[in-house]
N, C-alpha and C positions, 0 to 999 in steps of 0.2 A: 370764178371757180374756186372751190375752197380747199386751204392750202395742205398739201399730204405731203409725207417723205419722200415723195419724187418730186412733186410742186414746188416745192422749197429750194432743194438746190438749183433748180435750174430757173426759177427767179431770182435769186441769189447772183448768179452767173451774169443774167442778162441785167441786171442792176450796177453791176460792178465795175463796168465800161471798160474792158479789155479788148485786146484784138479780134479775140473769138471766143465768142461763150460759150461753146461747145470744149474748146480747149480748155477753159476755165474749168467747166464741169469734170473733163477727166483728168484735170491735173487736183483735185480735189480728192474723188473717188479714188485716184488710184493710191496716195498722199493714206486715206483709209485703210486700203486691203493692205498694204505695206504693215501699217501696224496692226491688223487684224491676222495677218499670217506670222505675227512673230508676238506676238498675245497669247492668251490664255488659251484661246482656239486652236493652238498649233498643236494642244495636245487633245483636241476631240478625236473623239475615234471615224468620226464620219470627214472631219478635217484630214486627219493625217491618212486616213484613205485614199483621198483625192490627190494628196501633194505626191503621192507616194507614184501614184500612177501618172502625174502629170505634170509632178514637178515644176520648174519656172524657165521662162525665156532669158537670154542671158541677160537682158537690159535690168530686169526684176531680178535675176538672181545679182546682178552689182549691187542693187538700189538697195537689195534686203543686208549685203552685205556691208555697205557703208553708212546702215544707219547706225550701225554697233549699238541699238536699244537691245538684242537678245542673241547672242551669237552661238551662247547655248542652246536655245531654241533650234535656230538655225543647223547648226551641228547636228541636231537631232531627225530635224527633221530632211536633212541634207542624207544622213547614213540610211534612213529606210528607204529613200527614193534610192539611190542607188543600189540597194539590195534588190529594189524589185526591177531599177534598167538593166544591171546584171542578169536576172535571172532571165529576163524577155533575151537582150540583144544576144548573151552568148549564146544561147540558144541557137537565134538564128545566125549569128557566123559559123558557129558548129553545123548547121543545114547546108548553107553555103560549100560548107570544106567537101564535105560530104561527098556531095554532087559535084562538085568538083573532080574528087576521085574519079567518081561512077563513070563521067561522061569523058575525062582522059581514058579510060578504057574502053566506052561504048563508042567514042566519035562523034557523037549529041552536043556538038558545040552551042544550038538553041537554049538546051536544056538550061546548060549551066550558064550562060548569059543572062536569062528570065528568072534564074535564083540567084544572081545576083542584085542585079535590078530590085525584083524585088526585097532584098536585104535591106539596097540603099535607102527603099522609101520607108522601111519600118524606123532606120536608124533616123533619116529626117523627121517624121513623126514624133519620134521621142524627143527629139532636139529641139523642135517649133514646140510642144505641148508647153501649156505654161496656165498654170491655176487661176493667176489674177488676169493675164488676158481674157478669159474666158471670163469671168463674173464683171469684167470692162465691159466688154461686148452685150452680155446680157442685161445690166444696169441704163449702160447706154441707149439700149432698144427703148427700153419702157420710160427713158429723158423724150427719146422721139417722139412716143405716145401725147405725152404732157407737152410739147411744143406746139405739136400741130391740133391738140384740142384745144390748147389753152389760144391759140393762132385764132380759132375759127369762134370761140366763145368769147372770149376777154379782149374787149377793145383796147385798152390799156397795155394787153401785152402785146398784142398786134402792132401797135403804136411804136413799143419801143422794139419790138423788132426789124419793123420795116425802117427804123430809123437809126439800125446800130450800126457798130464796125466791120461787117461783113464775116468773111469763115476763110479758114485757111482751107488747103485745096483737099485733104483730106477726109472733113469736117462737113464741106459744102458738096461732097461725093454723096458722102453718109445720109444728109438732109436730101437730095432729089433721090437719090435709090429710093430711102424713106418713103419719099412723098408718092414713088411709083407703088409703093405696098398699101397704104395706108391711106392714100386721099381719092377721092370719087373725083371723075374728069373735070366735074364743075369747080370743086373747090381746089385742084390743080391749073386751074384757069387764073383766079384769084391770084393762091400762092407763088407760082414760078414767077410770074410776071413782078411780082412784087421783090426774090430774092436776086433774076436778075440785074436787076434795078441797083438791089444794094448792093452785089457781088461788082456791078460796072463801076459805080462810085467810088468803092475801096480801093479798087485794081487802079483805076484810073489817077486816083489821089497816090497811091504808091508807086504808080510809075512817075509821075512826075517829080515825086520826092525823090525818088534814084536817081533821076536825070541832073536834079539841080543838084545833088550830092559828088556826081561827075563832074560838072559844069565848074564846081567851086577848084578843083586841081589848075584849071585856068588861070596867071598869075592874073588876067584882067578881073576877075571877079575872087579874088582873094580879099578883097576888102570888104564883099558884100556879105549880109548875113545868110548865115545857111540856110533860114524859114527853118521846115521841118525835116531837114534831111540829116543831118547828125546822127540820128540812128535808123535811118531808112535800110541801109544791108541784114542788118540781123532781124527789122521788121519783115523783110524778102523772103529772107529764108523762113520765118515762122509761117508766113503766110502760103509758101509753096510746097512747106514739107510739113508745116504742122507741130507739134511738142512741146514741150515748156522742160522749165530748167525745174530741179527737184530743187527744195530748199536745203539747204547746209545744216547737219544738226552741231555744228560745230560753231 
């Protein structure tokens, strides 16, 4: 398959030899998006329209601030986003307060509770929205297309996939869910057994490493080798929950 803007990062991630190729893909993309939203793009009208409306989740807000690369740009983005949030949510709160006053007089308690629940949902939606998360999700979906295509069209990629390190649980779910949408029944009959075999191998190895880590606390094993267990706990955490450590700018 001819390399494109999407196949190059996929192939790089699978050749890197990390614990979860999709975590490697996400880490690279995440860093690129942080730089994008703090770069010249933040002054583009279409970008500002998106960031005004969606803003960023807590994790990405902290990462944008921690980057220290463009605090002025972040301030300008947050200023107009706060104005957008205020116009929306203060109107919601005022409406809920007005309904509360009316229902106090009418005795229709359900109307008041329904409006409060709707206002709480509106606040939750604004809090959860994130321009970076949306872009991550859209691009990871394109990466899935590339992975499935290459798995069935590129023998070298299939070999790398089948003998890879396995996946964290969030990205394992992403692969299985993607297979349900992108693959035919015949393709699933090939892909899923290979994925199950790969994941079984990596989980069994990790489980053994964690067990040996705990056994090393027994004085009878104090002089024995740690084998591959010294970092078994952080590897288990990453395998179970996914995620990655962002590079420090200091």
